[in-house]
C-alpha positions as CSV (number, residue, x, y, z in Angstrom):
1,M,75.6,94.9,84.6
2,R,77.7,92.3,86.4
3,T,81.1,93.6,88.0
4,V,83.4,90.6,88.9
5,A,86.6,90.9,91.3
6,V,90.0,89.4,89.9
7,Y,92.6,89.2,92.5
8,P,95.8,88.1,90.8
9,G,98.7,87.3,92.6
10,R,101.9,84.7,92.9
11,F,100.8,83.4,96.5
12,H,104.0,81.9,97.9
13,V,102.6,81.2,100.4
14,F,99.0,81.9,100.1
15,H,98.9,83.3,104.0
16,K,96.0,84.8,106.4
17,G,96.9,88.1,104.6
18,H,95.7,87.2,101.5
19,Q,92.4,85.1,102.7
20,A,91.5,88.8,104.8
21,V,91.8,90.4,101.3
22,Y,89.2,88.1,99.3
23,E,87.2,88.1,101.8
24,H,87.0,91.8,102.0
25,L,86.4,91.3,98.6
26,V,84.1,88.9,98.9
27,S,82.0,91.2,101.1
28,Q,82.1,93.3,97.8
29,Y,80.9,91.9,95.6
30,R,80.1,88.5,96.2
31,Q,81.9,85.1,96.2
32,D,80.3,83.8,92.6
33,N,81.7,87.4,91.6
34,V,85.1,86.8,93.2
35,Y,88.3,85.4,91.0
36,I,91.5,84.6,92.4
37,A,94.3,84.2,89.2
38,T,98.3,82.6,89.9
39,S,99.8,81.6,87.6
40,A,101.2,77.7,87.3
41,K,105.1,79.2,86.9
42,Q,107.3,76.7,89.5
43,N,111.3,76.8,90.4
44,D,113.2,76.3,93.1
45,K,114.5,80.4,93.5
46,D,111.1,82.4,94.3
47,S,108.4,80.6,93.1
48,P,109.1,77.1,95.4
49,F,105.1,76.3,94.9
50,S,103.1,74.8,91.7
51,Y,99.3,75.4,91.1
52,D,98.1,72.6,93.6
53,D,100.3,73.6,95.6
54,K,98.0,76.5,96.2
55,V,94.8,75.3,95.8
56,A,95.3,73.4,98.7
57,M,96.8,75.8,100.8
58,M,94.1,78.3,99.4
59,T,91.2,75.5,100.5
60,K,93.0,74.8,104.1
61,L,91.9,78.6,104.5
62,G,88.8,78.3,103.9
63,V,89.3,80.4,100.3
64,P,86.8,77.7,97.8
C-alpha cells in the first residue's frame, strides 16, 4: 500500500519554514509521495498571491 503526504495551506507567502516542512515530509515519504495543496483564491486583503505566484515562490526555494 502506498502512503502519500499532502501538505495543504494558503502559503501567503511561501517561506523557508514551509520549505523545511516540505523537506521533512520528503525525507519521511520520498518526493514522489509528497504533494502540496493550495488554492487559486486571491484577494487584496489576506490572499494577495495568485496560484502562479505561489508556484514561483516554491520553485525559487527548490520545491518542485
